[in-house]
N, C-alpha and C positions, 0 to 999 in steps of 0.2 A: 569385744566382735558385733560384729557387723554384720544381722541375716537378711535374706533378701525376703521378698514377701509371700515365696510359698514356706523357705525356712519355719518362718513367726507362724500361714498358718499348722504345720505342719506340730508345734507346738502345741502351739492351742491349743484344734487334738486331744493333744495328749495331756494334757493342762486341764478338759472338762474337767475328769468325775475327778479330781483331786481336791482336798480338805485341807483348807489355808492350814500353815502350819505356826504360822505366828498370829495371832491377832497383837497390832494396837492400841490398847488404850488411853486412858482419860491424863498418862502421865507424858503420851505421844515420846517421840523418838530418841530412844535413853540409847548409852553403852551400852545394857544389857539384853538388849532390843536389835541393836546392829551384831552383836557377839551371835546372837539365835539365828538369825538369819541366814548371815556368812557360817556359822556349824551347818544350818538345813540346808544351803548351798552345795556346800564341801561333800555332806550322806549323798543329796538326792539330784543335784543340779539343777532340777526344775520341783518348784515349791511355790503357795498360793504364799500371798500375805493381807492380812484382813487391816484394813490400815478406818478405823472406824468415826470420822469428821463427818461431818456434814456440807462444809464447807472444802468449795471445790480449790480455788486456792490452793487452802492450806493441805489439802490433800496429795497436788501435783507436787506442793514446793517438798512433802515428805515422798513424795516419792522419788524424788530429784536427785534427793537424799540422799539416801536408800542406794536405791543407784547409783551413785557416786562413789557413798564409801566401799558398798562389799568389792565395784567394778562389773553385778551382774548386767544383762541387757535385763529390759523393760521390758517383752513380750505382747504385755497387754492390760491397759488396763478398766479397767467393765464394774460401776457401780463402786466398792467398797474392797473390791480387792481385784491385786497387785499383783501380778505372774511375772515370774523372774525366771530368769535362765543367765545360767553360768555354767559351763564347760568344766569338770572335776580331772584330776590324770589319772581315772583310769576311763571314763567316758565312755561310761552308763546307756548315756542315749546315739542312736547316728541317726542324723539327722543327715536328708538327705542332699545332694548338691546344690549347688542353684537357687 
């Protein structure tokens, strides 16, 4: 799903007060972690994931893998927090058009 800049800004505003739902630790990105992220996206649509690595390239690779595997949209990556959005069947979040 491609989001416009306006839609991403709206989602960033909604995500600002959220706490990370999933924390990636020293074990990295495992099948269990991916399943937890997938489940959280199904339940919440908009989540934060904390990626605890100080290497920028490693962090970007992990984020890209999460987006690819969960078929979610990366809204924002700031510091160690990745904000993801994936529309569920119930469409809990109403995103403005355009």
